[in-house]
N, C-alpha and C positions, 0 to 999 in steps of 0.2 A: 488254182487257189493255193495259198501258202500252207506250208507245214509248220507246226509249232515246235518241232524237235530242235533242241539246242545242240546236241552232239552228233546227230545224224545216225545214231545207232538205236534201234528200237528195242526196248527191254522185253525180255521173254515173259515177264510177269505183267506186262501192260494189259489193261482190260479194254482198251480201245484200239481201233485200227490205225494204220498209217493214213495220212492225209494225202491221197493221190487223186487223179482224175476220176478213177473208178469209184472212190469214196463219194465224191460230189454227185456223180450220176445216180448212184444208188440212193443217196440221201434225198435227192429231188424226187425220185420215183416213189420213195416211201411217203413223202408228203402228199403227193397226188393220190396214191392208193388210200391213205388214211382219210383224206377228205371225202372221196366218193364212197368209201366203205361206211363211214359214219353217216353220210346222207342216206345211203341205201337202208341201213339198219333203222334209222330214225323214221323213215317213211314206210317201212315194211312192218316193223314191230311197234308196240307201245313204247313211247319215248323213255319211260322209266325203265322198262325191261332192256331196251337198247343200251342205255347208259350203264345199267347193271352188268350186262354182258361185256361191254367195253372195259369197265373197271376191273372185272375178274380176269379178263385176258391180259390187261395191262399189269395187274399185280402178279399174275403167274409168270409172265415173260420176264418181268423185272426180278422176281425171286430167283428164277433160273440163272439170269445174268449175274446176280450177286453170288450165287452158289459156286459157279465155276471159278477157277483160280487164275485164268489168263484169258486173253482174247480168243474167242472161238467164233468164226464168221457167222454161222447160222444162228447162234445164240444171241450175239450182239445185235444183228440186224432184225431178228424177231422182236427184240425189245424195242428197237427204234420204231418198227412198224406198229407195234401196239401202243407206244407212246403217241404216235401220229393219230391213230384212231381215237384214243381217249383224250388227247389234247384238243382235237377238233370238237369233241363232245363238250369238253369243259368250257370252251369259248362259246359254243352255241347255246349252252344252258343259260349264260348270262343274257344273251340277246333274245332267243326264242322263248326260253322259260320265264325269265324275269323282266323282259322288255328293256334291257339296258341298251342304249344306242351304241353302234359300233365304235364311234369315236371314244366314248367313255370306257368301253371294254378294252380298246387298244391302249389307252393311257393306263388303265388299271394293270394290265398284264405287263406293260413296259416297266411299271413301278415294281411289280413282283419280280421280274427278271433282274432289275437293278439291285433289288434287295438280296437276291440269291448271290449275285456276283460280289456284292459288298461283303456279305458274311463269309463267302468262300475265300475271298482274297484276305480278309482280315484274319481268318482262322489258319489258312494254309500258306499264305504269302505268295500264291501263284494261281493263275487260272489256266495253266497249260494242260491240255488234255493228255499229254504224254507224261504227266506226273500222277496219273490215276492208278495208284498201286496200293491204296489203303481203303478200307470200307468207308471211312468218313469222306475222303475225297471222292469216292465213287457216288456217295449219296448226294454230295453237292453237284457233281457232274450231271446226274440224271434229273435232279431238281431243275437245273438250268436248261437241260434239253426239253423237259416238259413245258417249262415256261416259254421257251422259244416257239414251241408248236402252238400253244394257246395264243401267244402274241401274234404269230404269223397268220393264224386263222382269222383273228379279229381284224388285222391290217388288210388282208386280202379282201375280206367282205366290205371293209370300209371303202377301199378304192373301187371295187366292182359295183357295189350297191349304192352307198351313200354319195360317193363322188361320181357315180354313173359312168365309169370307164368301161364297164362290162368285164366279163371274164377274160376274153382275149386281150383287150386293152390293158387289163391289169397284168396279165402274163408278160406282155411285151415290156411294160413299165418295169417290172421286177427283173426281167432279163437284163435290162440296162443297168438297174441299180446294183445288181450283184457284181457287176464288173468294176464298180467303184472301189471297193476294198482291195480287190486284186491289183488294180492299177496303182492304188496308193501304196501298197506293199512293195511292188516291184520298182516303182519309179520315184516315190516320194518318201520312202523310209518309214511308213507306218509299221508299228511293231507287229510281229507275226501273230501273237495271241489276239490282239485287237482286230486284226484283219480276218482271222479265222472266225471269231464269234460274230463279227458283222456279216460276213458272208453266210454263216450258218443260219442266222436269223432270217435272212432273205430267202433262203431255199424253201422255207415253208410257204409263203404266199406265192412264190414262183411256181412250184409244182402244183399246188392246190388250184391256182387260177387256170392253168392249162388243163388239168383234169376236170374241173368244173365245166370249162368250155366244151370239152369233148362229151361230157355226160348229160348236161342239162338240155332242155327242150329248145326248139328253134325260137319259141316265144321269149325265152330268157336269153337269147343271143348265143345259144350253143349248137353243137352238131347233132344233139339228140341221139347219141350212141347208147345212152343208158348208164346209170351209175354202177350197176352190177357188172356190166360188160367191161367198163373202163377199169373197175377195181380188179377184175380177174386178169385183164391184159397187163396192167401195171404190176400186179403181184407175180405173174409169170416171168416178166422181165427181171424183177428183183431176184427171183429164185435162180434164174440162169446166171446172173452176175455174181450172186453170192456163191454159187457153185464154183465159178471161176476163181474167186478169192480163196475158197477152201482148197482147191486144187493147187493153187500157187503156194499157199501156206504149207501144204504137205510136202511139196517139192523142196521148199526152203529148209524145212526141218530135216528132211532126208539128207540133203547136202550137208547141213550143219553136223548131223550125226556121223556121216561118213568122214568128214574132215577132222574129227576129233582123234 
């Protein structure tokens, strides 16, 4: 997938990671983990309590991310993971709690995301994630991230349930769709920022569809591994890959210090 960097040099004060293959892998894993974790909590605890826990964890992780002065792998990806859990709950509240059809909630969250992008660009004149070095830009960034998770949740449920593609069918569909912005960027001149956000949005239903397929019962078209087990497995994979990122960052900083 494309990087949105213009000068090829990552700022030391950047609050977001480089856009690499590992970035996209971890992003997809967080979407799946958030989906099954949200489902597990909602079916294990009282839904109100589950949403409350999700909101507190989301707020705490985001507060920590805003507190640090630069990109720290485990802080950033913890925030993304908690956004995934809470974003799933936000989308599910509309359908499960209020009875809003998936098509309507998909359109609603698409409008919310469009509004965030519009206000962000109108205020800051850019949607580049590598310009995230002020509190206001970071607020816009995380508002967009939350909206993409809610939109992706509603879209994945729309294809799996309303359009009756099932979770595996939806996963295959979004695996194809996510290649479109990459191809458009490399072959047809699509701008890097547009390609990035298009792919970023699709990672949510992609990861969530495959995680649901692994976790739900055979009657629902899944492998019946259990949402708790899938959440733990995907969280473990995230932890390992974030540890790799942290080790790489430490090596880079050590080399940079020695070179001075």
